[in-house]
C-alpha positions in Angstrom: -23.6 -24.7 -0.3 -21.9 -23.3 -3.4 -24.9 -21.0 -4.1 -24.6 -19.6 -0.6 -20.9 -18.8 -1.2 -21.8 -17.0 -4.5 -24.6 -15.2 -2.8 -22.2 -14.0 0.0 -19.7 -12.8 -2.7 -22.3 -11.1 -4.8 -23.9 -9.3 -1.8 -20.6 -7.8 -0.8 -19.3 -7.0 -4.3 -22.5 -5.3 -5.3 -22.7 -3.5 -2.0 -19.2 -2.1 -2.4 -19.9 -0.8 -5.9 -23.3 0.7 -5.2 -22.2 2.2 -2.0 -19.3 3.9 -3.8 -21.8 5.5 -6.2 -23.6 7.0 -3.2 -20.4 8.1 -1.5 -19.0 9.8 -4.6 -22.1 11.9 -5.0 -22.1 13.0 -1.3 -20.3 16.3 -2.1 -23.3 17.3 -4.3 -25.9 16.8 -1.6 -25.8 19.7 0.8 -22.4 21.2 -0.2 -23.2 22.7 -3.6 -22.0 26.1 -2.5 -18.6 24.7 -1.4 -18.2 22.9 -4.7 -19.1 26.0 -6.7 -16.7 28.2 -4.8 -13.9 25.7 -5.2 -14.5 25.5 -9.0 -14.9 29.3 -9.3 -11.5 29.8 -7.6 -9.9 27.0 -9.7 -9.1 24.9 -6.7 -8.8 21.2 -7.2 -11.5 19.2 -5.6 -10.5 15.6 -4.9 -13.7 13.6 -4.3 -11.6 10.7 -3.0 -10.8 12.8 0.0 -14.4 14.0 0.5 -15.8 10.7 1.9 -19.1 11.0 3.7 -17.8 14.2 5.3 -20.4 15.1 8.0 -23.4 13.5 6.4 -24.0 10.6 8.8 -27.7 10.4 8.0 -27.0 10.2 4.3 -24.4 7.5 5.1 -26.9 5.4 7.0 -29.6 5.9 4.4 -27.2 4.8 1.6 -26.1 1.7 3.5 -29.7 0.6 4.3 -30.8 1.1 0.7 -27.8 -0.7 -0.8 -28.2 -3.5 1.8 -31.7 -4.0 0.6 -30.8 -4.2 -3.1 -27.9 -6.5 -2.5 -29.9 -8.7 -0.2 -32.6 -9.3 -2.9 -29.9 -10.4 -5.3 -28.2 -12.6 -2.6 -31.5 -14.2 -1.7 -32.3 -14.9 -5.4 -28.9 -16.5 -5.8 -29.3 -18.6 -2.7 -32.8 -19.6 -3.7 -33.5 -21.1 -0.2 -33.1 -19.5 3.2 -32.4 -16.2 1.5 -32.8 -14.2 4.7 -30.2 -16.2 6.6 -27.8 -16.1 3.7 -28.1 -12.3 3.2 -27.9 -11.6 6.9 -24.7 -13.7 7.1 -23.3 -11.9 4.0 -23.9 -8.6 5.9 -21.5 -9.6 8.7 -18.5 -7.7 7.0 -20.7 -4.5 7.1 -21.6 -5.1 10.7 -17.9 -5.4 11.5 -17.2 -2.1 9.7 -20.0 -0.4 11.6 -18.6 -1.8 14.9 -15.1 -0.6 14.0 -16.6 2.8 13.1 -18.3 3.1 16.5 -15.1 2.2 18.3 -13.0 4.7 16.4 -15.6 7.4 16.9 -15.8 6.9 20.6 -12.4 5.6 21.7 -10.1 6.5 18.8 -7.9 9.6 18.5 -9.1 10.6 15.1 -11.4 13.6 15.0 -13.9 14.2 12.2 -16.9 16.4 11.6 -20.1 15.1 13.3 -18.1 12.4 15.2 -21.0 11.9 17.7 -23.5 11.5 14.8 -21.4 8.8 13.2 -21.1 7.0 16.5 -24.9 7.1 17.0 -25.7 5.9 13.5 -23.2 3.1 13.9 -25.2 1.7 16.8 -28.4 2.0 14.8 -26.9 0.5 11.6 -25.8 -2.8 13.1 -29.2 -4.2 14.0 -31.0 -2.2 11.2 -28.9 -3.4 8.3 -29.0 -7.0 9.7 -32.8 -6.9 9.7 -32.9 -5.3 6.3 -30.6 -7.9 4.9 -32.7 -10.8 6.3 -36.0 -9.3 5.2 -35.0 -8.5 1.7 -33.0 -11.7 1.4 -36.2 -13.6 2.1 -38.0 -11.4 -0.4 -35.3 -12.1 -3.1 -35.6 -15.9 -2.6 -39.4 -15.7 -2.8 -39.3 -13.5 -5.9 -36.9 -16.0 -7.5 -39.0 -19.0 -6.6 -42.3 -17.5 -7.7 -41.4 -15.7 -10.9 -38.3 -17.0 -12.5 -36.8 -20.4 -13.7 -34.4 -22.0 -11.2 -31.7 -22.0 -13.9 -31.7 -18.2 -13.7 -31.1 -15.5 -11.1 -34.0 -12.9 -11.3 -34.6 -14.0 -14.9 -31.0 -13.7 -16.0 -28.4 -16.4 -16.5 -26.1 -16.4 -13.4 -22.9 -15.7 -15.2 -24.2 -12.3 -16.5 -24.2 -11.0 -12.9 -20.4 -11.2 -13.0 -20.1 -8.3 -15.5 -23.4 -6.5 -14.9 -22.0 -4.9 -11.7 -19.6 -2.7 -13.8 -22.1 -0.9 -16.0 -24.5 -0.8 -13.1 -22.0 1.1 -11.1 -21.5 3.7 -13.9 -25.2 4.1 -14.3 -25.7 4.3 -10.5 -23.3 7.2 -10.4 -25.7 9.1 -12.7 -28.9 8.0 -11.0 -27.7 8.8 -7.5 -26.4 12.2 -8.8 -29.9 13.1 -10.1 -31.5 12.0 -6.8 -29.0 14.0 -4.8 -29.6 17.1 -6.8 -33.3 16.6 -6.3 -32.9 16.3 -2.6 -30.6 19.4 -2.5 -33.2 21.4 -4.4 -36.0 20.4 -2.0 -33.9 21.3 1.0 -32.8 24.6 -0.7 -36.5 25.5 -1.3 -37.5 24.6 2.2 -41.0 23.6 3.4 -42.9 26.7 2.4 -42.7 26.6 -1.3 -45.0 27.5 -4.2 -46.4 25.2 -6.8 -44.0 26.6 -9.4 -41.0 25.8 -7.1 -42.2 22.3 -6.5 -42.6 21.7 -10.3 -39.1 23.1 -10.9 -37.7 20.8 -8.3 -39.4 17.7 -9.7 -38.0 18.5 -13.2 -34.6 17.4 -11.7 -35.9 13.8 -11.7 -36.4 13.7 -15.5 -32.9 12.4 -16.3 -33.6 9.3 -14.1 -35.9 8.0 -16.8 -33.1 8.2 -19.4 -30.7 6.5 -17.0 -33.0 3.6 -16.3 -34.2 3.0 -19.9 -31.0 1.4 -21.2 -30.7 -0.8 -18.1 -34.3 -1.9 -18.7 -33.6 -2.8 -22.3 -30.4 -4.7 -21.5 -32.3 -6.7 -18.9 -35.0 -7.5 -21.4 -32.3 -8.8 -23.8 -30.6 -10.9 -21.1 -33.9 -12.3 -19.9 -35.0 -13.3 -23.4 -37.9 -11.0 -23.6 -36.3 -9.1 -26.5 -34.1 -10.3 -29.4 -34.5 -13.9 -28.3 -34.1 -15.1 -31.9 -30.7 -13.5 -32.3 -27.3 -15.1 -31.6 -25.4 -14.6 -28.4 -22.8 -12.6 -30.2 -25.3 -10.2 -31.8 -27.1 -9.7 -28.5 -23.7 -9.0 -26.8 -22.9 -6.3 -29.4 -26.3 -4.7 -29.1 -26.1 -4.7 -25.3 -22.7 -3.1 -25.5 -23.9 -0.4 -27.8 -27.0 0.3 -25.7 -24.9 0.5 -22.5 -22.3 2.9 -24.0 -24.8 4.9 -26.1 -27.3 5.0 -23.3 -24.6 6.3 -20.9 -23.6 9.1 -23.3 -27.3 10.0 -24.0 -28.2 10.0 -20.4 -25.3 12.2 -19.5 -26.2 14.7 -22.2 -29.8 14.8 -21.2 -28.8 15.3 -17.6 -26.5 18.2 -18.6 -29.2 19.9 -20.6 -31.8 19.3 -18.0 -29.8 20.8 -15.1 -28.7 23.7 -17.3 -32.3 24.4 -18.0 -33.2 23.9 -14.4 -30.5 26.4 -13.3 -32.0 29.0 -15.7 -35.5 28.4 -14.4 -34.3 28.7 -10.8 -32.5 32.0 -11.6 -35.6 33.3 -13.4 -37.9 32.4 -10.5 -35.8 33.8 -7.7 -35.1 37.0 -9.6 
């Protein structure tokens, strides 16, 4: 029963952090021009007030993806009946979607694409419940088939308490790269040349640099790397990799998108 409680808690905490990474990158999705104009005119742009704006499809996509990831973790923590545990843990999300639908339809608040948010709210309730159950079962199965029962996905359970914080910071960068990639594809449209497609795909290069430090830290925590070192040494190395990896990934991302902007300018001129 205790494992179910921790699974419920982990599902919702990780969902909040990961969903925040998607939400904070929303303004870069289809609103690049608005952002650039605001910065060019020295206007302050408070991303906390941006929210999902009118991107209800992006909101639904983000929630479904985050639900799947959190459900795998919850199922692995629960170890048994992962689908039921994850679906139960998704109840707060269902309640939020239900409240969203009520406010969009019966509330006095008016927002952009209000009808769209009402529609996706109806879809999200059964969809996220099914996704949570399916991937919760998958998480429990992966845990049982591939990892010792004393771990959660190969890592000691207590590590998942702090992993959420660096994971959130890295998720901000990873989602930003994916958002810019999607924005480029939509900007280019369907009828694009091979050169334009290559230029667009260059936007995904920083993702590799963002994932590499996370992969190394996981290898250390799972015992695949530096297993003969003390816990203190491994903690110091992981801290250095997390901080150094974040700085390196940010710099690579900056250089990559600077080069990408020059290539786009060159091609369209």
